[in-house]
N, C-alpha and C positions, 0 to 999 in steps of 0.2 A: 490269565486275562489283562486287557489294560484296565487304566481307571473308568473308562467312556468306553463300555464295549462294541466293537467293528461289527456290521451287521453288515454280509453281502445282500444284495435283494436283484433276483433273477426274473424278471419278465416283461416280455414283448409288448406288452401294454401301456403305455404311457401314462394314462391315468392309473393304474392301478400303481405304477412305479412313484408316481408321485405320490398318492397316496401314502402307501408304508412310508415313503419316505419319512412326510411328515408326522405318520404317528409316531413312529421309534425315533427319531429324533426331539419329538415331545418328551420321549423316557428319556431322553438323556443315551443314545444312544447316535455312534458314528455312523454314517449309511454312506456306503459300496454299493454302486449302480450297475447295475450289468442288464443288457435287451439282446443278447444271443449266449448261446453255449461257446459261443469261440471267448468270444470276453469273461465269462464266469470262469472259466479256468482257470482262463488269463490273471485274471483277480485275485482268485483262492491262492493262485502260488503265487504271488508277487504282494500282496498287501495280507494275507493271514489273515481272513478275519474270525472270530471269536465264533461267528454264527452263520450259517448259510440257507435262507429262505428261498428257494429253485419254484418254478414256473415248470414242467412238464413240456406244455408245449410251444416249443423254442421254433423261431424260423430255422436257423441252421441244422439243428442238432434235437435227437431226442433226449428229454431232460434224463431220461435212464441212464443215458450215456454219458451223462456229465457229473452224474453220483457215482459211475464208473470210474473217470478219468480222475478227479479232483478225491475219490479214496486210493487210489494211489501212490498219495503224496501224505495226503490231510486224515489220516484213517479214522482219526479220533475227532475229527470237530463237525458239533453235532451240524445233524441239515433236515431244517423241516419243509417237507416238499408241500407247496402250494396251489393247487391246480382244479380243473374243471371235470378233468376226468375220475369220476365218483365210485368207479364199478373196481369189483374188488381183484380183479386181476392187476389193476396197474398198482394198486394199494399194498401188494403182495410182492411185485416185481418190483417194486421203490423200496419197502422192508427188508426183504435181499439182498439189494445191494449195497447197501447200508447208510438206507436214510434213516433218522430216530423217529418221524412222528410225519403224520399227515393230514392236510387239510383242506376240505373241499370246498372250490368256489360254489358261490357267493358265501363268506365268512363274515361272523360278527368280530370286531375288530378287537373289541375288551377279551375275546376268549385267544385271538392270533394272539397278540400281545402275551396273555399270562403261559400260552403254550412257547414264546418267545423267552420268557423268565425263567421257565422252568427249562427251556435248552440250556440257557446260557449257566444257572447254578451246577447241568450234568455236569456241562463239560468242566467248569471251574471242579467239579469233584473230581473227575478223571485227572486233570491234570495236577493236581493235590495228594495222587495216593502211591506217590514214589515212594514215601514212609510207611507203606501199610505193608504185614508181615501174609504171606499167601497160606490163601485159603485150600483146606484139605479135605480131603474124604477116600473113601478105600478105593476108588474109582475114578477120580476128578482132582484136578488140580489148579485154581488158580490166580495169579499172579499180580494183582495190582497195579504193580510200578510199571510192568514193561507190556500190560494187558494180553497176558497170551494166556492160554488156556491147554490143556492138554484132557483125555477121556482113556483114560488104561494105557499111559504112556505114550499115545501117541498125541503130537500136537494137532486141537482142528482151530478152522480159522473161523472165528466170527465177526459179526460187525459189535458198531458200538453198543448196540441199544444188545442185541444177545449175550454179549460179555454185561453190562450190566447186571441183565436177568441173572444170570447166572453164577455171577458173583454172592448176589443178595438168597438165591435156592443153597447153596452150599454156605454159605455163613448162617446158613439158620435150618440145617440140616433137622429133618424129623420132626419138624416144626410146620403146622399149618398155615403159610401165609393168604391171606383174604387178597384179591386182589386189588383192592386200592393202597394194602399195605404194600405188594410188588409194586404197584406202577410209582406210588410215592418217591420208593428206595432208590428206582431202574431209571426213572424216567425226572425225580426231581421234586414232584407234586402229583397227589391225589388224581388231579384230575388231568393233568396231562397227557393222556391215552385212556381210550375203552378195555373194555374187556374183551371186543371183538379183534383189537391192535394183541395187547397183551394174547390172548392165543393163538394168534399168529405166527410171533415171534415163540411162543412157549413151543409148535408146532420146528420152525428152524430148528430149535435148539435139540427136541427129540433126535432129528434125523443127524443133529452135529455128534451127539454123546452115548446117545442109547446102544446098544449092539443089536438090538433088530427095533427101531421105529416105531413096527406096527403091533408091537404088544410091548409099550413102554413099561422096563420095573425100576427106575430111579426118580423119574417125573412124573407126579402122581395127581391127578385131576381128581378133584373132592367138586364136584357137581355143583355150583351155584353158590359156592363158598371161595372157592381159588384153587391151591397148587400145595404139597409136598414133595420134596424130595427126600427118596428114600436110600438109606446104607445099606446094600445088601451087607455087609459086614458086619453089620450092627447087629443084627437080627438074627 
């Protein structure tokens, strides 16, 4: 990450784009603005932003398609969706495609700036993971350097957030982890995501790594508390 983090802001409403630009620049960030999906993909490829703030309702493309296209060449850059679409289906679709966070309009600027800071910390942590050793489990293997994961010897393809959550769980096999602990480690701040967002990501992970996602035996839910990753070989 550069000394002055570069944020790509994608929104077709000039007033919103201006307000976000002013707020981000006041925090010392460099802002790259885009008003269409085509511009967003082109600037993401050309300028290498440290984080992307993305509206889903763009005039020329669905924001979900922008995520899909950006993830093809920038798999680890944090993407925070900022959208008026507050339905659970839109959130799930965005997270499934690789968004790291989802903020519904209208939003409080201090909260959004906090999420940006958390996203930048998360991106910096991912970039600095090259020297970390592989996290092992009898059925899972997670390599922080290459950002790759395997379940029972078969590689599974995960979004950046899914990968971060799985890495936290594998590093703490057998330990009960609260929602807040997992969010702090995976998102970079304990307030960066709520339990509903975490529940979506855990559901996605179960589909990726459990032999039978309908009867999970690895990622165990402790209602009202959090999650625990079990290792069948240890019992």
